[in-house]
RODO-2510 file (C-alpha; in nm, 4 decimals, decimal comma):
residues 335
     n   res          X          Y          Z
     1     m     9,8984     3,7557     1,7612
     2     f     9,8396     3,4489     1,9819
     3     n    10,0680     3,2109     1,7943
     4     g    10,3571     3,1014     2,0144
     5     k    10,2278     3,3051     2,3099
     6     n    10,1344     3,2188     2,6673
     7     i     9,7693     3,2977     2,7469
     8     l     9,6053     3,2810     3,0902
     9     i     9,2304     3,2713     3,1570
    10     t     9,0986     3,3372     3,5069
    11     g     8,7733     3,1565     3,5741
    12     g     8,8728     2,9400     3,2802
    13     t     8,6547     2,6398     3,3676
    14     g     8,3309     2,8337     3,3170
    15     s     8,1208     2,8239     3,0001
    16     f     8,3046     3,1269     2,8578
    17     g     8,6483     2,9867     2,9394
    18     k     8,5751     2,6510     2,7763
    19     q     8,4491     2,8135     2,4569
    20     l     8,7450     3,0523     2,4545
    21     v     8,9942     2,7664     2,4838
    22     k     8,8174     2,5727     2,2076
    23     t     8,8234     2,8791     1,9784
    24     i     9,1890     2,9642     2,0453
    25     l     9,2967     2,6057     1,9751
    26     e     9,0997     2,6012     1,6487
    27     r     9,2391     2,9316     1,5189
    28     y     9,5858     2,9730     1,6683
    29     k     9,8899     2,7826     1,7891
    30     p     9,9660     2,9206     2,1339
    31     h    10,2713     2,8032     2,3200
    32     k    10,0745     2,7536     2,6412
    33     l     9,7222     2,8036     2,7763
    34     i     9,6831     2,8431     3,1524
    35     i     9,3463     2,7794     3,3178
    36     f     9,3348     2,9575     3,6529
    37     s     9,0395     2,8691     3,8774
    38     r     8,9394     2,7364     4,2203
    39     d     8,7609     2,4088     4,1413
    40     e     8,9822     2,1024     4,0940
    41     l     8,6914     1,8848     3,9740
    42     k     8,5969     2,1308     3,6982
    43     q     8,9615     2,1463     3,5932
    44     f     8,9785     1,7663     3,5754
    45     e     8,6558     1,7511     3,3729
    46     m     8,7806     2,0229     3,1384
    47     s     9,1089     1,8381     3,0826
    48     q     8,9092     1,5427     2,9453
    49     n     8,7666     1,7683     2,6717
    50     f     9,1071     1,8650     2,5280
    51     p     9,3180     1,5469     2,5380
    52     e     9,4984     1,6304     2,2135
    53     f     9,6425     1,9453     2,3709
    54     k     9,7060     1,8068     2,7186
    55     n    10,0743     1,9062     2,7194
    56     g     9,9949     2,2656     2,6188
    57     i     9,7259     2,3423     2,8776
    58     r     9,8234     2,4076     3,2375
    59     y     9,5657     2,3952     3,5166
    60     f     9,6419     2,6250     3,8082
    61     i     9,4392     2,5939     4,1287
    62     g     9,4135     2,9425     4,2710
    63     d     9,1901     3,2312     4,3688
    64     v     9,2067     3,5867     4,2353
    65     r     9,1884     3,6985     4,5973
    66     e     9,5423     3,5646     4,6517
    67     m     9,8076     3,7979     4,5141
    68     e    10,1014     3,5614     4,5657
    69     r     9,9412     3,2812     4,3643
    70     l     9,8507     3,5209     4,0823
    71     e    10,2112     3,6382     4,0607
    72     e    10,3240     3,2774     4,0252
    73     a    10,0620     3,2053     3,7583
    74     f    10,1375     3,5219     3,5567
    75     r    10,5083     3,4485     3,5185
    76     e    10,6039     3,4641     3,1455
    77     v    10,2373     3,5170     3,0448
    78     d    10,1742     3,7401     2,7426
    79     y     9,7949     3,7852     2,7531
    80     v     9,5335     3,7537     3,0276
    81     i     9,1560     3,7218     2,9924
    82     h     8,9951     3,7916     3,3296
    83     a     8,6638     3,6038     3,3455
    84     a     8,6580     3,5076     3,7144
    85     a     8,3791     3,6691     3,9152
    86     l     8,0908     3,6091     4,1496
    87     k     7,8054     3,6677     3,9040
    88     q     7,4718     3,5622     4,0541
    89     v     7,2798     3,8759     4,1555
    90     p     7,0891     3,7210     4,4507
    91     a     7,4053     3,5510     4,5830
    92     c     7,5978     3,8788     4,5714
    93     e     7,3138     4,0602     4,7505
    94     y     7,3183     3,7991     5,0286
    95     n     7,7009     3,7680     5,0454
    96     p     7,8199     4,1252     4,9807
    97     f     8,1625     4,0949     5,1457
    98     e     8,2443     3,7902     4,9316
    99     a     8,1394     3,9717     4,6129
   100     v     8,3685     4,2635     4,6964
   101     k     8,6618     4,0331     4,7763
   102     t     8,6389     3,8516     4,4431
   103     n     8,5117     4,1169     4,2020
   104     v     8,6869     4,4284     4,3370
   105     l     8,9909     4,3179     4,5366
   106     g     9,0437     4,0351     4,2886
   107     a     9,0545     4,2904     4,0045
   108     q     9,3112     4,4939     4,1983
   109     n     9,5249     4,1820     4,2421
   110     i     9,5017     4,0978     3,8709
   111     i     9,6232     4,4478     3,7801
   112     r     9,9139     4,4455     4,0237
   113     a    10,0248     4,0939     3,9296
   114     a    10,0048     4,1715     3,5567
   115     i    10,2181     4,4832     3,5944
   116     k    10,4696     4,3093     3,8200
   117     q    10,5097     4,0174     3,5782
   118     k    10,5083     4,2461     3,2696
   119     v    10,2056     4,0913     3,0996
   120     k    10,1513     4,2600     2,7608
   121     k     9,7703     4,2909     2,7523
   122     v     9,4777     4,2162     2,9830
   123     i     9,1079     4,2165     2,8926
   124     a     8,8541     4,1985     3,1751
   125     l     8,4981     4,0805     3,1191
   126     s     8,2281     4,3148     3,2428
   127     t     7,8481     4,3157     3,2302
   128     d     7,5589     4,5401     3,1323
   129     k     7,4739     4,5468     3,5037
   130     a     7,7838     4,7639     3,5615
   131     a     7,6191     5,0604     3,3835
   132     n     7,4233     5,2665     3,6395
   133     p     7,4171     4,9671     3,8756
   134     v     7,1239     4,8987     4,1070
   135     n     7,2615     4,5790     4,2607
   136     l     7,5843     4,4884     4,4360
   137     y     7,7045     4,2659     4,1529
   138     g     7,6757     4,5569     3,9081
   139     a     7,8402     4,7939     4,1562
   140     t     8,1382     4,5631     4,2061
   141     k     8,1781     4,5208     3,8300
   142     l     8,1612     4,8969     3,7741
   143     c     8,4340     4,9363     4,0355
   144     s     8,6324     4,6606     3,8630
   145     d     8,5919     4,8347     3,5249
   146     k     8,7230     5,1600     3,6725
   147     l     9,0213     4,9792     3,8226
   148     f     9,1153     4,8165     3,4913
   149     v     9,0875     5,1467     3,3043
   150     s     9,3078     5,3156     3,5657
   151     g     9,5531     5,0261     3,5483
   152     n     9,6885     5,1820     3,2281
   153     a     9,8044     5,4849     3,4252
   154     m     9,9600     5,2600     3,6896
   155     s    10,1612     5,0458     3,4460
   156     g    10,3780     5,3402     3,3390
   157     d    10,6962     5,2388     3,1583
   158     i    10,6193     4,8672     3,2134
   159     g    10,3701     4,9056     2,9293
   160     t    10,1012     4,6565     3,0372
   161     k     9,7735     4,7467     2,8646
   162     f     9,4294     4,6926     3,0187
   163     a     9,0855     4,7076     2,8539
   164     v     8,7307     4,6003     2,9375
   165     v     8,4678     4,4169     2,7326
   166     r     8,1069     4,4779     2,8406
   167     y     7,8146     4,2832     2,6974
   168     g     7,4687     4,1520     2,7903
   169     n     7,3234     3,8177     2,8848
   170     v     7,4935     3,5163     2,7280
   171     v     7,2463     3,2766     2,5680
   172     g     7,2255     2,9548     2,7683
   173     s     7,4873     3,0470     3,0285
   174     r     7,4537     2,8987     3,3762
   175     g     7,1610     3,0545     3,5650
   176     s     7,0231     3,2295     3,2544
   177     v     6,6622     3,2327     3,1414
   178     i     6,6720     2,9694     2,8632
   179     p     6,7853     2,6710     3,0770
   180     f     6,5605     2,7954     3,3583
   181     f     6,2512     2,8080     3,1362
   182     l     6,3353     2,4695     2,9798
   183     k     6,3308     2,3119     3,3253
   184     k     6,0075     2,4892     3,4239
   185     k     5,8393     2,3971     3,0940
   186     k     5,7622     2,0505     3,2334
   187     d     5,5500     2,2094     3,5082
   188     g     5,3360     2,4000     3,2572
   189     v     5,4012     2,7266     3,4425
   190     l     5,6788     2,9784     3,3676
   191     p     5,7586     3,2226     3,6501
   192     v     5,8322     3,5693     3,5051
   193     t     5,9473     3,8546     3,7266
   194     d     5,7830     4,1234     3,5092
   195     t     5,6135     4,0801     3,1726
   196     r     5,7572     4,4126     3,0463
   197     m     6,1178     4,3035     3,1000
   198     t     6,3765     4,3277     2,8197
   199     r     6,7379     4,2156     2,8025
   200     f     7,0378     4,2291     2,5708
   201     s     7,1440     3,8946     2,4254
   202     i     7,4686     3,7564     2,2863
   203     t     7,5743     3,4029     2,1998
   204     l     7,8712     3,2505     2,3762
   205     q     8,0713     3,2288     2,0522
   206     k     8,0060     3,5927     1,9635
   207     g     8,1166     3,6938     2,3113
   208     v     8,4403     3,4981     2,2676
   209     d     8,4980     3,6426     1,9190
   210     f     8,4438     3,9965     2,0494
   211     v     8,7014     3,9503     2,3240
   212     l     8,9621     3,8130     2,0821
   213     e     8,8979     4,0937     1,8289
   214     n     8,9571     4,3571     2,0941
   215     f     9,3030     4,2285     2,1787
   216     e     9,3900     4,3554     1,8293
   217     r     9,1991     4,6853     1,8671
   218     m     9,2902     4,7894     2,2199
   219     h     9,5331     5,0671     2,3030
   220     g     9,4625     5,0555     2,6764
   221     g     9,1765     5,2031     2,8784
   222     e     8,8803     5,1313     2,6496
   223     v     8,5478     4,9758     2,7437
   224     f     8,4307     4,7866     2,4354
   225     v     8,0561     4,7310     2,3886
   226     p     7,9222     4,5151     2,1018
   227     k     7,6072     4,5991     1,9087
   228     i     7,3783     4,3091     1,9965
   229     p     7,0035     4,2440     1,9812
   230     s     6,7496     4,2715     2,2616
   231     y     6,4705     4,0331     2,3502
   232     k     6,1439     4,0544     2,5423
   233     i     6,1086     3,8073     2,8257
   234     l     5,7602     3,7111     2,7027
   235     d     5,9036     3,6245     2,3603
   236     v     6,1436     3,3818     2,5270
   237     a     5,8478     3,2248     2,7057
   238     k     5,6557     3,1933     2,3764
   239     a     5,9556     3,0366     2,2019
   240     i     6,0115     2,7736     2,4725
   241     a     5,6633     2,6929     2,6019
   242     p     5,3876     2,8727     2,4081
   243     d     5,1129     2,6842     2,5942
   244     a     5,2533     2,7359     2,9428
   245     k     5,0882     2,9652     3,1935
   246     i     5,2803     3,2843     3,2781
   247     e     5,3068     3,3544     3,6490
   248     e     5,4267     3,7082     3,7251
   249     i     5,6222     3,6932     4,0515
   250     g     5,7660     4,0452     4,0767
   251     i     6,1142     4,1865     4,0232
   252     r     6,3772     4,0374     4,2534
   253     p     6,6042     4,2482     4,4772
   254     g     6,8704     4,4207     4,2671
   255     e     6,7016     4,3453     3,9340
   256     k     6,6318     4,5992     3,6570
   257     l     6,3281     4,6159     3,4306
   258     h     6,5529     4,6990     3,1320
   259     e     6,9274     4,6717     3,0931
   260     l     7,1738     4,9465     3,0039
   261     m     7,5228     4,9222     2,8567
   262     i     7,6141     5,2849     2,7853
   263     p     7,4518     5,5490     3,0103
   264     e     7,4040     5,9081     2,8939
   265     d     7,6849     6,0261     3,1205
   266     d     7,9302     5,8153     2,9180
   267     a     7,7923     5,9243     2,5798
   268     r     8,0328     6,2167     2,5392
   269     h     8,3235     5,9700     2,5647
   270     s     8,1644     5,7081     2,3368
   271     i     8,2545     5,6357     1,9754
   272     e     8,0268     5,4353     1,7466
   273     f     8,1544     5,1879     1,4886
   274     k     7,9612     4,9593     1,2553
   275     d     7,9383     4,6685     1,4975
   276     h     8,0484     4,8074     1,8343
   277     y     8,0960     5,1096     2,0591
   278     v     8,4065     5,2240     2,2440
   279     i     8,3804     5,4157     2,5710
   280     q     8,7078     5,6066     2,5727
   281     p     8,9082     5,6662     2,8898
   282     d     8,9323     6,0154     3,0311
   283     f     9,3107     6,0357     2,9980
   284     i     9,4853     6,3576     2,8943
   285     w     9,7057     6,1694     2,6464
   286     w     9,4300     5,9540     2,4935
   287     n     9,3063     6,1618     2,1965
   288     k     9,6575     6,2641     2,0982
   289     k     9,7539     5,9002     2,0474
   290     n     9,4255     5,7298     1,9637
   291     n     9,1916     5,9441     1,7551
   292     l     8,9162     5,6929     1,6831
   293     i     8,7301     5,9403     1,4604
   294     d     9,0178     5,9120     1,2126
   295     k     8,9737     5,5346     1,2240
   296     g     8,6135     5,5407     1,1074
   297     g     8,4364     5,6047     1,4368
   298     k     8,1567     5,8525     1,5004
   299     l     8,1146     6,0473     1,8239
   300     c     7,7859     5,9683     1,9994
   301     s     7,5488     6,2540     2,0825
   302     d     7,5275     6,3817     2,4407
   303     e     7,1755     6,2367     2,4734
   304     f     7,2766     5,8902     2,3549
   305     s     7,2330     5,5805     2,5690
   306     y     7,2401     5,2129     2,4757
   307     r     6,9405     5,0412     2,6407
   308     s     6,7734     4,7071     2,5883
   309     n     6,4236     4,8581     2,5605
   310     t     6,5157     5,1244     2,3005
   311     n     6,7496     4,9059     2,0960
   312     s     6,7096     4,9099     1,7157
   313     e     6,7698     4,5334     1,6822
   314     w     6,5371     4,2723     1,8336
   315     l     6,5209     3,8937     1,8423
   316     t     6,1884     3,7567     1,7159
   317     v     6,0203     3,4494     1,8615
   318     e     6,1557     3,2515     1,5640
   319     d     6,5085     3,3833     1,6288
   320     i     6,4828     3,2728     1,9909
   321     k     6,3543     2,9283     1,8882
   322     k     6,6662     2,8810     1,6775
   323     l     6,8889     2,9828     1,9701
   324     v     6,7025     2,7412     2,1968
   325     n     6,7428     2,4565     1,9452
   326     d     7,1154     2,5280     1,9153
   327     f     7,1401     2,5281     2,2947
   328     l     6,9572     2,1951     2,3202
   329     k     7,2046     2,0338     2,0792
   330     e     7,4737     2,1066     2,3375
   331     h     7,2478     2,0146     2,6333
   332     p     7,0171     1,7316     2,5223
   333     e     6,9432     1,6470     2,8868
   334     l     6,7127     1,9523     2,9014
   335     k     6,4877     1,8379     2,6172
***
């Protein structure tokens, strides 16, 4: 579906955007890829990684806070992947107005620009922190999710479709635990906020694959959640530095002990498939057009929730070691 099409990625110079571009170029023949982001240096550095496709990638300097620039960038675009966000929990706690401007008002601008320029489909990236949020980052992403779901009602006869992909921590992403522990390993002490902590985990490639798959699946209004494994924070420590001392420093402001992707209140709208869940929108017309039970789905029970600490699939220490080794191949400077 991407052959010959124009695809735009907001926040496209991040780790997700780079892997997404690489994957699209390997599998498809798009007419044009547009990287929309704020940092000119990152755009220049990214352009050096794809010299063979230099005439097919456009680099747009812009901010999702600016509606006029988005409208210019979205002209003749078929598909949008919205990955731009302020993501660091402590930074969002300390700079709440900035988080709202980018994550909430930016989402509103994306929706309006997409409808105005008649984009066919938009998928927005969410986070497990948006489910029953306890920090501002999660709250802004929950608000963003709600906006994108409601965007389907706003698009009317224009026909632009919006959906959301929600998943857990990306292995090795900037600011995540694996690169952090690798740096601290040299000190012989690993700071851990709470030894009981668990998290969901997904590789960057699987996250990219899941987003691309859901462009095929989406009808508009869904929140897609992949079935992914959990890990214990102590198992990550054992995999990276088994001889290091563990220093428990306490949970940071806005941090959860365990993560959640589907709360019980969403269970009655959730459909389970073999490798993912779909949280259905609460639209009157939805079930008449999109009966997911007929497509092999199973309605979740009212008591269901999808939590990192009660997950049925777990990464072992050996599994984590393999992920760390794969990460180090891409980042040998952290060895």
